[in-house]
C-alpha positions as CSV (number, residue, x, y, z in Angstrom):
1,X,-32.7,17.0,-19.4
2,X,-32.7,15.7,-22.9
3,X,-29.7,15.3,-25.2
4,X,-30.4,15.4,-28.9
5,X,-28.3,15.8,-32.0
6,X,-27.3,14.4,-35.3
7,X,-24.2,13.1,-37.1
8,X,-23.4,13.6,-40.8
9,X,-20.5,11.7,-42.4
10,X,-18.9,12.4,-45.8
11,X,-15.9,10.3,-46.5
12,X,-13.6,10.6,-43.5
13,X,-15.2,13.9,-42.4
14,X,-17.9,14.0,-39.6
15,X,-20.1,16.8,-38.5
16,X,-21.7,16.4,-35.0
17,X,-24.6,18.8,-34.0
18,X,-25.6,18.4,-30.4
19,X,-27.7,20.2,-27.9
20,X,-28.8,19.8,-24.3
21,X,-32.3,20.9,-23.4
22,X,-34.1,21.4,-20.1
23,X,-37.3,19.3,-20.5
24,X,-39.5,21.3,-18.2
25,X,-38.9,24.7,-20.0
26,X,-37.8,23.5,-23.4
27,X,-34.8,25.9,-23.1
28,X,-31.3,25.2,-24.4
29,X,-28.6,24.7,-21.8
30,X,-25.9,24.2,-24.3
31,X,-25.4,23.6,-28.0
32,X,-22.4,23.0,-30.2
33,X,-21.3,21.9,-33.7
34,X,-18.1,19.9,-34.3
35,X,-16.4,19.3,-37.7
36,X,-13.8,16.6,-37.3
37,X,-12.2,13.7,-39.0
38,X,-13.1,10.1,-38.2
39,X,-9.8,9.8,-36.4
40,X,-11.0,12.5,-34.0
41,X,-14.4,11.0,-33.3
42,X,-13.5,9.7,-29.8
43,X,-12.1,13.1,-28.8
44,X,-15.5,14.6,-29.8
45,X,-17.3,12.0,-27.7
46,X,-15.2,12.8,-24.7
47,X,-15.6,16.6,-25.2
48,X,-19.3,16.3,-25.6
49,X,-19.7,14.2,-22.4
50,X,-17.5,16.6,-20.4
51,X,-19.6,19.6,-21.7
52,X,-22.8,17.9,-20.6
53,X,-21.4,17.1,-17.2
54,X,-20.3,20.7,-16.8
55,X,-23.7,22.1,-17.9
56,X,-25.5,19.9,-15.4
57,X,-22.9,20.6,-12.7
58,X,-22.4,16.9,-12.4
59,X,-19.4,15.6,-10.6
60,X,-17.6,12.8,-12.4
61,X,-15.9,10.0,-10.5
62,X,-12.3,9.0,-11.3
63,X,-13.5,5.9,-13.1
64,X,-15.9,8.0,-15.2
65,X,-13.0,10.4,-16.2
66,X,-10.9,7.4,-17.2
67,X,-13.8,6.0,-19.3
68,X,-14.2,9.3,-21.1
69,X,-10.5,9.6,-21.9
70,X,-10.1,6.0,-23.0
71,X,-10.3,5.3,-26.7
72,X,-12.0,1.9,-27.3
73,X,-9.9,1.4,-30.5
74,X,-7.4,3.3,-32.7
75,X,-8.6,1.5,-35.8
76,X,-11.5,3.5,-37.6
77,X,-12.4,0.4,-39.7
78,X,-12.8,-1.7,-36.6
79,X,-14.9,0.9,-35.0
80,X,-17.1,1.1,-38.1
81,X,-17.7,-2.7,-38.0
82,X,-18.5,-2.4,-34.3
83,X,-21.1,0.3,-35.0
84,X,-22.6,-1.8,-37.8
85,X,-23.0,-4.5,-35.2
86,X,-24.8,-2.2,-32.8
87,X,-27.1,-1.0,-35.6
88,X,-28.1,-4.6,-36.3
89,X,-28.5,-5.4,-32.6
90,X,-31.0,-2.5,-32.4
91,X,-33.3,-4.2,-34.8
92,X,-34.4,-6.8,-32.3
93,X,-34.2,-10.6,-31.5
94,X,-34.3,-12.1,-35.0
95,X,-31.7,-14.9,-35.2
96,X,-30.6,-14.1,-38.7
97,X,-30.0,-10.5,-37.7
98,X,-28.2,-11.5,-34.5
99,X,-25.8,-13.7,-36.6
100,X,-25.0,-10.7,-38.9
101,X,-24.3,-8.5,-35.9
102,X,-22.0,-11.1,-34.3
103,X,-20.1,-11.4,-37.6
104,X,-19.6,-7.6,-37.6
105,X,-18.2,-7.8,-34.1
106,X,-15.9,-10.7,-35.2
107,X,-14.7,-8.4,-38.0
108,X,-14.0,-5.6,-35.5
109,X,-11.8,-7.8,-33.3
110,X,-10.1,-9.2,-36.4
111,X,-9.1,-5.7,-37.4
112,X,-8.2,-4.8,-33.8
113,X,-7.5,-7.7,-31.5
114,X,-7.2,-5.3,-28.6
115,X,-10.7,-3.9,-29.0
116,X,-12.2,-5.0,-25.6
117,X,-15.6,-3.5,-26.2
118,X,-16.0,-5.4,-29.5
119,X,-14.9,-8.6,-27.8
120,X,-17.6,-8.1,-25.1
121,X,-20.3,-7.5,-27.7
122,X,-19.1,-10.5,-29.6
123,X,-19.4,-12.6,-26.5
124,X,-22.9,-11.4,-26.0
125,X,-23.9,-12.1,-29.6
126,X,-22.2,-15.4,-29.8
127,X,-23.7,-16.6,-26.5
128,X,-27.2,-15.8,-27.9
129,X,-26.5,-17.8,-31.0
130,X,-25.0,-20.7,-29.0
131,X,-28.0,-20.7,-26.7
132,X,-30.4,-20.9,-29.6
133,X,-28.4,-23.5,-31.5
134,X,-27.6,-21.3,-34.5
135,X,-24.7,-22.6,-36.6
136,X,-23.3,-24.6,-33.7
137,X,-20.1,-25.5,-35.4
138,X,-19.2,-21.8,-35.4
139,X,-20.7,-20.4,-32.3
140,X,-19.4,-22.9,-29.8
141,X,-19.1,-22.8,-26.0
142,X,-15.3,-22.3,-26.4
143,X,-15.9,-19.4,-28.8
144,X,-18.1,-17.6,-26.3
145,X,-15.7,-18.2,-23.4
146,X,-12.7,-17.0,-25.5
147,X,-14.5,-13.8,-26.4
148,X,-15.8,-13.1,-22.9
149,X,-12.4,-13.9,-21.3
150,X,-10.5,-11.8,-23.9
151,X,-12.7,-8.7,-23.2
152,X,-12.2,-9.2,-19.4
153,X,-8.4,-9.7,-19.8
154,X,-8.1,-6.6,-21.9
155,X,-10.3,-4.3,-19.8
156,X,-11.6,-5.9,-16.6
157,X,-13.2,-2.6,-15.4
158,X,-15.3,-2.3,-18.5
159,X,-19.0,-2.8,-17.7
160,X,-19.6,-4.7,-21.0
161,X,-16.7,-7.1,-20.2
162,X,-18.3,-7.8,-16.9
163,X,-21.7,-8.4,-18.6
164,X,-20.0,-10.8,-21.0
165,X,-19.0,-12.9,-18.1
166,X,-22.6,-13.0,-16.9
167,X,-23.8,-14.0,-20.4
168,X,-21.3,-16.9,-20.5
169,X,-22.5,-18.2,-17.1
170,X,-26.2,-17.8,-18.1
171,X,-26.2,-19.1,-21.6
172,X,-23.3,-21.5,-21.7
173,X,-22.7,-22.9,-18.2
174,X,-26.4,-22.5,-17.3
175,X,-25.1,-21.4,-13.9
176,X,-28.1,-19.1,-13.1
177,X,-27.0,-18.3,-9.6
178,X,-23.5,-17.3,-10.7
179,X,-25.0,-15.3,-13.6
180,X,-27.3,-13.5,-11.2
181,X,-24.3,-12.6,-9.0
182,X,-22.4,-11.3,-12.1
183,X,-25.3,-9.1,-13.2
184,X,-26.0,-7.8,-9.7
185,X,-22.3,-6.8,-9.4
186,X,-22.6,-4.8,-12.6
187,X,-25.6,-3.0,-11.1
188,X,-23.5,-2.0,-8.1
189,X,-21.3,-0.1,-10.5
190,X,-23.9,0.9,-13.1
191,X,-27.3,1.0,-11.5
192,X,-29.2,2.1,-14.6
193,X,-27.8,-0.6,-16.9
194,X,-30.8,-2.0,-18.6
195,X,-29.0,-5.1,-19.9
196,X,-27.9,-6.0,-16.3
197,X,-31.4,-5.6,-15.0
198,X,-32.9,-7.6,-17.9
199,X,-30.5,-10.6,-17.5
200,X,-30.6,-10.5,-13.7
201,X,-34.4,-10.8,-14.1
202,X,-34.0,-13.7,-16.5
203,X,-31.5,-15.5,-14.2
204,X,-33.9,-15.0,-11.3
205,X,-36.8,-16.4,-13.4
206,X,-34.8,-19.5,-14.1
207,X,-34.4,-19.9,-10.3
208,X,-38.1,-19.6,-9.8
209,X,-38.0,-16.2,-8.2
210,X,-40.8,-14.9,-10.4
211,X,-41.8,-11.7,-8.4
212,X,-38.2,-10.6,-8.1
213,X,-37.6,-11.4,-11.8
214,X,-40.6,-9.4,-12.8
215,X,-39.5,-6.4,-10.8
216,X,-36.1,-6.3,-12.5
217,X,-37.5,-6.9,-16.0
218,X,-39.9,-4.0,-15.5
219,X,-37.0,-1.8,-14.3
220,X,-35.1,-2.7,-17.4
221,X,-38.1,-1.7,-19.6
222,X,-38.3,1.7,-17.8
223,X,-34.7,2.3,-18.9
224,X,-35.1,0.8,-22.4
225,X,-38.7,1.9,-23.3
226,X,-38.5,1.2,-27.0
227,X,-37.4,-2.5,-26.8
228,X,-40.3,-4.6,-28.0
229,X,-38.4,-7.8,-27.4
230,X,-38.0,-7.0,-23.7
231,X,-41.8,-6.3,-23.6
232,X,-42.5,-9.7,-24.9
233,X,-40.2,-11.2,-22.3
234,X,-42.3,-9.5,-19.6
235,X,-45.8,-10.0,-21.1
236,X,-45.7,-13.1,-23.4
237,X,-43.4,-15.1,-21.1
238,X,-43.2,-13.9,-17.5
239,X,-46.7,-12.5,-16.8
240,X,-48.2,-15.3,-18.9
241,X,-46.6,-17.9,-16.8
242,X,-47.6,-16.1,-13.7
243,X,-51.2,-16.2,-15.1
244,X,-51.6,-12.4,-14.8
245,X,-53.2,-12.2,-18.2
246,X,-54.5,-8.6,-18.2
247,X,-51.1,-7.2,-17.4
248,X,-49.6,-9.7,-20.0
249,X,-51.9,-8.3,-22.7
250,X,-51.0,-4.7,-21.9
251,X,-47.3,-5.4,-22.3
252,X,-47.8,-7.2,-25.6
253,X,-50.0,-4.3,-26.9
254,X,-47.1,-2.0,-26.1
255,X,-44.7,-4.2,-28.0
256,X,-47.1,-4.4,-31.0
257,X,-47.4,-0.6,-31.0
258,X,-43.7,-0.3,-31.5
259,X,-43.1,-3.3,-33.8
260,X,-46.4,-4.4,-35.4
């Protein structure tokens, strides 16, 4: 099944068009249009998710019901900053873009200090900048730890908060065994999480477990098939170091086709 749709925003009004399609027959299972205010956007998200589950006759767990009913923030401006961070993150691995994304997440938690999801994304972004030595007076080890710990303290069951603990172990402590354990624990709860698969693979690679790492990185790419940065991790780094050059080239060609 494929979910597709669009969102239009004018001022504080939002129109959401969404439809669920059976891929094999190209037939519509369900479609709906929502006209709401920005303050209502989380209610729309919960309603859409519940309608999809009902259409697919999926049984949601208690934790999934809680996730659907939990608003990540009550501050629309903080959520807007968070979404800007996500949009910047989607552009790839450029350090300048990563810095802008982290600043958006920092703005989100400034506006709402109880916004656990934004704290978790801030920990992810800040850890990447710390790891690469970008503006080291700002993106310090203590900064990353504070963001990761705050996310976990506010919402310990949140997958992103658990990922943030793994990023801190991997990029700051260089505790690759501990990081691998953290990412594997996330996969127990969320087996299709491409970030957990990717960073589990990277942690295993640091430990010299190349075949295991490659398997997890390729699984991540299956779940995140438009990510050229991930493809370069697989081809330009992992397979190149394993001297499997034909496979290496194939992954790099895929990355170039997406982001020449």
